[in-house]
C-alpha positions in Angstrom: 0.0 0.0 0.0 1.4 3.4 -1.0 1.2 6.1 1.7 2.8 8.9 -0.2 1.3 11.7 -2.3 2.5 13.9 -5.1 2.6 17.6 -4.7 3.5 20.8 -6.5 4.3 24.2 -5.0 2.8 27.1 -6.9 2.7 30.8 -6.6 0.7 33.2 -8.8 0.9 36.9 -9.2 -2.3 37.0 -7.1 -0.8 35.1 -4.1 1.5 36.6 -1.5 2.9 33.2 -0.5 3.4 29.9 -2.3 0.9 27.1 -1.7 1.0 23.4 -2.1 -1.3 21.3 -4.2 -1.4 17.7 -3.0 -2.8 14.9 -5.0 -3.0 11.1 -5.4 0.3 9.4 -6.5 -1.3 7.9 -9.7 -2.0 11.4 -11.1 0.7 12.8 -13.3 2.4 16.0 -12.1 2.0 17.6 -15.5 -1.8 17.3 -15.2 -1.5 20.7 -13.5 1.0 22.2 -15.9 -1.7 24.1 -17.9 -3.8 25.2 -14.9 -1.3 27.2 -12.8 1.0 30.1 -13.6 4.2 29.4 -11.8 5.2 26.0 -10.6 8.2 26.4 -8.2 8.8 22.8 -7.2 7.3 19.3 -7.4 7.9 15.9 -5.9 6.5 13.3 -3.5 5.7 13.6 0.2 4.8 11.7 3.3 2.7 13.3 6.0 2.4 11.5 9.3 -0.4 11.8 11.9 1.4 14.7 13.6 1.6 16.6 10.4 5.3 16.1 10.0 6.1 16.3 6.3 9.0 14.6 4.4 9.5 15.5 0.8 11.6 13.6 -1.8 12.2 13.0 -5.5 11.2 15.1 -8.5 8.8 15.4 -11.3 10.3 14.3 -14.6 7.2 15.5 -16.5 7.6 19.1 -15.1 11.3 19.2 -14.8 11.0 20.3 -11.1 12.7 18.9 -8.0 11.5 18.8 -4.4 13.1 21.2 -2.0 13.8 19.5 1.4 14.6 22.9 3.0 11.4 24.8 2.0 8.6 22.5 0.7 7.7 20.8 4.0 6.9 24.1 5.7 4.7 25.2 2.7 2.9 21.9 2.7 2.3 22.1 6.5 1.0 25.7 6.1 -1.3 24.6 3.3 -2.9 21.7 5.3 -3.0 23.3 8.7 -6.5 24.2 9.8 -7.1 27.9 9.9 -8.8 29.4 12.9 -11.5 31.0 10.8 -12.3 27.5 9.3 -12.4 26.0 12.8 -14.9 28.6 13.9 -17.1 27.9 10.9 -17.0 24.1 11.5 -17.8 24.6 15.2 -20.8 26.8 14.4 -22.4 24.2 12.2 -25.1 22.0 13.8 -25.4 18.5 12.5 -28.9 16.9 12.8 -29.0 13.1 12.7 -32.1 11.7 11.1 
């Protein structure tokens, strides 16, 4: 069983910081090549239950490498719950039928 995912780090002119796009390992990296403006890096990652991120490898189809010194932080920031989202989730009432 594979427990890794693929990712790309992107930043557009409209974003102040780069963000990660994570996806299933069977999808080709270059599936995103035409949908984003600036791909900074790409590779594979593991994320454990404590949100520790390990990146490795590269995308041959995009010609981009993973960056062990920067990408884990960007991925953690992307998947980290934001306070405003937590407040929205906590305000929703679920009714069981």
